[in-house]
N, C-alpha and C positions, 0 to 999 in steps of 0.2 A: 455460465456461471446462473445461479439461483438468484432472482431479482427478489430484494427485501421491502422495497418500500411500499406502504400500505394509507390507503386516504386515511385524513383523519377521522376517529370517530369509529370507525369500520373495526371493532372489537375484533370478531371473529377473525377477517380476515388476517389480523397480526398476529391471532392467537394457531390460527393453523399452518402460518407461516414460519412461527416460532417451533410449532409441534415436525413440522418436517427436517428442519436442522436438529431438533433434537433425535431424529431418529435416523438421519444420516451420520449425526456425531456417535451412535452411540455403535453403528453399523462400521463404521471406520474405525473407532476403537478398539471392537471385537477384534479387527483384522492385524491391528498392530498386536493385540495383545498375541494371535496366534503366529503370527511373523516371528517375536520375541524369543515364543515357545519353541521355534523352530530352528531357533541362531541365523534367521533371516535380518537381524535388527539385533545391532551393537549402541552399547548405551540404554539406558532405562527408557520405558515404554509407562505412562503415567494416564488411567484413564478417566474420565469424566463421570463415571458410571452414578448417579441419584443427583447429579449436579446440573445436568442438561436442562435444565427449565429457567434457571438462575439467569445460566450462560448464555441463553439461546434469547431470551428476555432482555438483554445489555445489549446483541448482535442488531436485534429486529428494532429498538427503539432509539442506534443511533443514525448517524447521516452520513454518507461516504466522506464529507468533508471535515468529521468529527476526528479524535484520538482515540486510540484505542488501547490498554495493555493489559493482554489478556495472560492469564497464568496456564499452566499445565493441563488442568482439567475441563478446557476453553474451548474444547474443540468444537462443539456448538456455538458459541458466540463468536469463534473465526471462521468459521462459516457462514454465516450470517453478517459477519462484516467484510466479507468476501475474498475470503480466503477460497483457493479451488482445492477439491481433493486431491488433485496431482501436485499440488505445492505440497501439500502436508504428505504425502507418500514421497515427495523426492527428498524432502526434508529427513525424514526419519530413518530413510533408508541409504542418506549418504549421496547420493546423488549430484556428481555436477553442475548441473543444468537446472538445481533447486535454487531457492530464493540466496539463501545462504552460501550453494554452490559448495554445498562439503565441506566447509570450513567448519562449522562449529556444531556442539551438541544439538540434538534432534527436538529437541523442546526451546529451544531459544532463536525462533524465526519471528520471520515480520518485513515489514516493507515501510520504512519510517518517512521515506517523502511519501507517501499514501496516509498517511495517521496511525499505522497499524506498528506499534512500537515491538520490538524482540523483551522478551523476559530476563530478567537479571535474577539469577541464582537467589539472592539475598532480595528476599522477596519486598523486605519493605523500601526498597530502594526508588521500586515501579512507582512511586508518588511523585518522588522529588521529578522525575524525568516527565510526568506528565505534568507538572506546575512550570519545568522551563518550557516545554515546547506552547502553553498554555500562553506563559509572559510572554513570549518571542511575538506570537500572534498577535498578544495585543499592543506592542512594542510597534510591530508593523501595521496597524490598525483592523486588523482584521477578526471582526465579531461573529455572535450567531454561533459559534463552536463551542461542544462540550469535550471533554476531558472525562475518559474512566477508567479509572487503576484498580486492577480484581487484586484482594488480597486473602487470604484463609487468616483463620481468627488466630494461629500461632504466630503469623506477622505484624502483626499490631502489638505485640508486645517488643518489637525493636525499637531502637532511638531512631532511626531514619522512619518509621511510620509516624513518630509523633512531631518530629520536628518539622516533617513535609505536611502534615496534617496541617500546621498550628501556620506553618509560612502560608497554606492555602485560605484559611481563614481569615489571616491578615491582610493579605493583597483583595480577599473575594473571590477568588479565581473560580470559572465555570467546570470547578473536578467533582465527579462522582464518585468517590470509593467504596465498593460493592465488598462488602465481607462474608464469605462464604463460611461461616462457622459450622464446619462439620464434624465437631465434638471431637477431634483430634491435629494436634502438631505435628504428623507422622505419628506417633504412638503417645504421645503426652496427650492425657484428658485435658479440657477445658478447666476442673478443676485446680488444674500445678498451672495455670496458664495466668488466669484472673483472677480475680476475685472481686468485682463486680456484680451484680446482680443480672447485665444484659451489658453488652460492649454499646450497644447503642445509647447507652445511657451517657457516656463519654462524651457524644456530639455537642451536647449543651457546655462544657468545658471548653472547647472548643471553637466555639461559635456555627459549628455547622448546624444545619439541617437533620433530624435525625429519622429513620423509617425503618422500619421490620417487616418481615415481614419470612409467611413458610416459604421454604424454598424447596419444598416438596408438590406445591400448588401452580402448577402455571399462569394459569389466570392473576390468581393475586401475584405475581413475580410481575406479569407483565405490565399490567397498573401500578404497582408499586414501583419500579424500576424506569416505566415510561414517566410517572410525575416529578421522582428524582429529575432525572434526566434533564425533562420543560421545567422545571424550575429551576436548576443551571442555567440552563440555556438562557431564561428571561430577568436575568440578573439577579438572582436568586445568590447569589454565593454557593461554599463546598456544600454538600449532600452527601451525608454518610447512612449508605442503606447496611444491614443488615440482618441477613438471610439467614434461617435454622434449617438444618441437614445434616445428613448423616452420608459420610460418603462409602458408597455399598462395596466395599473393595479394596487393597491394602494398599498402604501409601504406592505403589509400583508393582509390575509386574513379579517384582523380585522377593515380595512381602504379601505373606498369605494372611493379614490383618488378623489374628487370631487373639488380639488385646482388645479388642474390640467388643465392649458389654453385649452379651445377647437380649440384657435386657430392650436395651438401644436400637436392637435390628426387629423387637418383636415389638418396637412401640410405634408413632405416629412419626417419625424421626425416619423409621427407615422402611418406608414404603418408597418403590420404584417412581420417581415424578414420571416417566415416558410412559407407564401403565395407567397411568391416573389420567395423564392428560388424553389419551389415546379414549378410554373411557368415558372422560364429560366431552369430548368431542363427539363421540357414536351417539350419546345418549341428547347432546343439544340437537341434534342432525345436522351439525356444521362438515361433516363429510359421510363417505362409509367403507365400511370394511375393503369395498372392492379396490377404491382409492389409496386407501392405506396399504394392501398388497401391491400396485401399481408403484407407489413410492418405495415401497422395501427393497422392490425386486428392480428399478430402475436404480438406487443406489448400491446395491451388491454389484449391480454389472459395470458401473461406472468403477467403483473400489475397485473392482478383481481386473480393468482393462487399464487402469493407473499401474495397480502392483507389476502386470505386464512388461507395461512399456518401462516403469523406472530400472526392472530387473535388466532392460537392456542397455539402459545406459551407463557412461562409461563414470568412474568414481574418480575423484581429485587425485591429481600425482604429485604427491608431496616435492618429486624434484623439478618437475618442471612450472609449479603454481609458482602464479603474480602474489606475494604475498601482500601487497598494497591493501588499503583498506579499502573498500567496495567503495564505500562514499568519496574518495578520493584518489581511485585509480585513472580517472580523464587527467588528474595536474601529473600523473610518472607520465604515462603515455605521450603528455604532450612535450616532455623534458626530455624523454627519448628520441620525439622527432626534432628537437633542438639540437641534439648532441650535449647536453649538459647532463 
């Protein structure tokens, strides 16, 4: 597993770590898309092309004791928070050895006991789950942790989002709500979603601290997300981060995205954050092309090895499966031993 811990103030090391996770996520997403087109994946495939800088910035800014609720396009953040490529492949391909044991949709994966929360499709609902986790820790006397909930701009229009953000503000929870404004909620443009000039303007009304960032700029994302997480960790209450960017693909691999305005694609929003990050790191002599090539080849080899391994693993048998919830399986096992 890659290490994400960097020394405070070591911006270059943090940027390099984030870039490496961006690269790994892009290659992993490309493989999932290829497997989907080959009929090897059942269910949707949703890639994060264009959103890796924001996502990776979250993962490298969190501690392993924090809480993270990622979305479908957060492969980079998931990897940076500790998910392995093997676990991701097992989930997408339905292996019974994966973290969800092949029981759930391929994007609803996580390890709640480790603070890595599986996604709920009704995206606004994820904030209240993070709130509950943070409040439970408060009741247990656990301090110094932060919870990050990720949303798209479309999910901010849901009632669950408003209620949970209000709750977090009233309770002054260490919540960081990161909104990826990628201009489309599936195919609905922002002009049909909200009337305010900028979603970050909503923060003041809730009593949250606002942060805006260019989601195509890795350096800006690392700085802004890192600052928001630090503020929440140090008693600053809820933080709202709104990143402006463009989804450089359809909603999923089943969608060609032909509704995306060509003018947006040609604008600064349509820049590829991975390419921009690579250019920056090379220009600043933080890395050289040879090392990037090594990272790329290592990631490709790990992905291919994972896919080959998972293709040999068993799928779940619905007739033999113990359908007890994974979190309470031990209770059923104990009950069976007692004969009750």
